[in-house]
N, C-alpha and C positions, 0 to 999 in steps of 0.2 A: 503493499499499499504505500501511497505517496504521503508526503508530510502534511497534506491537507485532511487526511482521513484520520479518524479516531475510533479505535475498536471499542464498542459498547457491549456486544454480546455475540455469542456463536449461534449458528443456525439451529443447533439442538436446543437451545434455550427458548426457541420461538417456533413452536410447531405450527402447522398450517392451521389457520383459522384463529390465532391467538394474538394478543397484544402484549408488549412489554414496554415499561417505562425505563428511561435511560436519561442521563444528563451529559451533556456536552458543553464545556466551557461555560458552566453556570445556567445553562438554559435546559429545562426538561423537555424531553421529546418523546414521541409515542411511536414505537415500531410496530408495524401490522404485517402479519404473514397472510398474504391473499393468494391462496393456490400455488404457493412456493415462491412468490415474488414478494420483496420486502419494500414496504413504503414507510416513509417518515414524515410525520408532521408534528407541530407543537402539541405538547400534552395538556394543555389548558383550554377548556371550553371557553370561548369568547362570551357566552351568556352570563355564566355565574362563577367563572373561574375554576370549576370542578375539573379534577383529574380525569381526562378521557381514558386512561389506562384502566380505570376502575369500571368502565362501560362495557359494552357488549359489541363485539365485532360479528356482523352478519354479511358474508360475502365481502364487499368492499366498504360497507358502511359501518361507522362506529356510532353507537347511540350513548349520549352523555347520560350517566346514572343521575344527574341532578334533576333536570326538567326535560329530558328526552330530546334535546337538540341533536340532529344528526349530521355528520360530516362524512364525505367521500374521502377515504384515505389515500386514493390514488390521485386525486387532484387538489385536495385541501378544501374544496368547496362545500359551502353549506347545502345540505339536501332538505332539511327540515327544520323550521324554527321551533322554539323561541330563538330568536337571533336577530341582529341589527342589519344584516344584508351585507356585510363585507366578508371577505375571504379570511379563512383561518391561516396562520403562518404555515407555510410549507417549506420543507427542507430537502435538499437533494439526497436522494437514497442511494446506497450502493449495496451490492451483493455482500452478505456476511458470510464468513467462512469460519470454521472451528479452529 
């Protein structure tokens, strides 16, 4: 890996259909395994600041445990409100290896 990458987890730690919280340079991120592909977005719901890592992943949609706002982990976009109508922070994902 290049110097711009930070190892946060191995693939065995994130089975298909699961979420994992990690921290990179002081920022909490959420890693989602969608059918063997890994996506990374910010871990904090923009509605009530709830940890999305405590939510439920259904295919590519994570549902916030707070007030059920939904986000597409592949794009970072809001799928369902409660929400203010702007995008959730999205981070560049890379394939994780053990």
